[in-house]
C-alpha positions as CSV (number, residue, x, y, z in Angstrom):
1,M,0.0,0.0,0.0
2,S,1.3,3.5,-0.9
3,V,2.0,6.1,1.8
4,H,0.2,9.4,1.1
5,N,1.2,12.6,2.9
6,D,-0.8,15.2,0.9
7,N,-3.9,16.5,2.6
8,I,-6.2,19.3,1.6
9,F,-7.6,19.8,5.1
10,K,-6.2,22.6,7.3
11,S,-6.4,23.3,11.0
12,M,-9.1,25.9,11.8
13,K,-6.3,28.3,12.9
14,D,-4.9,28.2,9.4
15,V,-8.2,28.8,7.6
16,R,-8.8,32.2,6.0
17,F,-12.2,33.2,4.7
18,E,-12.1,35.2,1.6
19,Q,-14.7,36.4,-0.9
20,T,-13.0,34.7,-3.8
21,I,-13.6,31.8,-6.1
22,S,-11.2,28.9,-5.4
23,N,-11.3,27.4,-8.9
24,Q,-11.0,24.0,-7.2
25,C,-13.0,20.8,-7.9
26,G,-13.0,17.3,-6.6
27,V,-14.9,14.1,-5.6
28,T,-15.4,12.2,-2.4
29,M,-15.6,8.5,-2.8
30,N,-16.5,5.8,-0.3
31,D,-13.4,3.7,0.3
32,S,-13.7,0.7,-2.0
33,V,-11.7,-1.3,-4.5
34,E,-12.8,1.0,-7.3
35,A,-12.1,4.2,-5.3
36,R,-8.6,3.0,-4.4
37,V,-7.8,2.2,-8.0
38,I,-9.1,5.5,-9.2
39,A,-7.2,7.4,-6.4
40,E,-3.9,5.6,-7.2
41,L,-4.3,6.4,-10.9
42,M,-5.3,10.1,-10.3
43,A,-2.5,10.6,-7.7
44,R,0.1,10.2,-10.5
45,K,-1.4,13.2,-12.4
46,S,-0.1,16.7,-12.0
47,G,-2.1,19.0,-9.8
48,I,-4.1,16.3,-8.1
49,T,-4.2,15.8,-4.3
50,V,-5.5,12.5,-2.9
51,T,-6.5,12.4,0.7
52,Y,-7.3,9.1,2.4
53,L,-9.8,9.3,5.3
54,P,-11.0,6.4,7.5
55,A,-14.0,5.5,5.2
56,M,-13.6,7.9,2.3
57,I,-11.1,9.1,-0.3
58,R,-10.9,12.7,-1.6
59,I,-9.6,13.5,-5.0
60,D,-9.1,17.3,-5.4
61,G,-7.6,19.4,-8.2
62,Q,-7.3,23.0,-9.4
63,G,-9.1,24.1,-12.6
64,K,-10.3,20.8,-13.9
65,I,-9.9,17.1,-13.3
66,E,-10.4,14.6,-16.2
67,F,-11.5,11.0,-15.4
68,K,-10.8,8.8,-18.4
69,M,-12.8,5.6,-18.3
70,G,-10.4,3.8,-20.5
71,E,-7.5,4.5,-18.1
72,I,-9.6,3.5,-15.1
73,S,-10.9,0.3,-16.8
74,E,-7.3,-0.7,-17.6
75,A,-6.1,-0.1,-14.0
76,L,-9.2,-1.7,-12.5
77,G,-9.2,-4.8,-14.8
78,R,-12.8,-4.4,-15.8
79,E,-15.0,-1.9,-17.5
80,M,-15.7,1.5,-15.9
81,T,-18.4,3.6,-17.5
82,P,-19.2,7.2,-16.7
83,H,-22.4,6.0,-15.0
84,L,-20.6,3.5,-12.9
85,F,-18.1,6.2,-12.0
86,E,-20.9,8.5,-10.8
87,I,-22.2,5.7,-8.6
88,S,-18.7,5.3,-7.1
89,T,-18.7,9.0,-6.1
90,S,-20.6,9.9,-2.9
91,T,-20.3,13.6,-3.7
92,H,-18.4,16.1,-5.8
93,Y,-17.8,19.9,-6.0
94,G,-17.4,21.8,-9.1
95,R,-19.4,21.2,-12.3
96,M,-19.4,17.6,-13.4
97,V,-19.7,17.1,-17.2
98,M,-19.9,13.8,-19.1
99,V,-17.9,15.1,-22.1
100,D,-18.4,11.8,-24.1
101,D,-19.0,8.1,-23.4
102,E,-15.4,7.8,-22.1
103,T,-14.7,11.0,-20.2
104,V,-16.0,12.7,-17.1
105,V,-14.6,16.2,-16.3
106,L,-14.9,18.2,-13.2
107,F,-14.6,22.0,-13.7
108,G,-13.6,24.4,-10.9
109,N,-14.6,27.3,-13.2
110,M,-18.3,27.2,-14.1
111,E,-17.7,29.2,-17.3
112,D,-15.4,26.5,-18.6
113,A,-18.1,23.9,-18.1
114,M,-20.6,26.0,-20.0
115,A,-18.9,25.1,-23.3
116,Y,-20.4,21.6,-22.9
117,E,-24.0,22.7,-22.0
């Protein structure tokens, strides 16, 4: 099992509240075989932070995160579709768009997502 030290969570003393848009996006997944495979795959990508919690896994990024079903299927050893991917996620933030039958993208900037509406 890999050791992960990245963590998006801060102590309350370090939190600053600002009236700005973070441009961040991400998913929370219940800890499962599928979630661990997806997390391991996404952790190799630039700009992605994976946080392991006792029963959940967070995958967070800046701007946008692309989940390619072909990559996930290959790593998992069985088919992953956008619909199965959405079932695997317990929640997300940012705008989730199914770009095509093979790609789910999370956008931190809503205007970028509007190109797909």
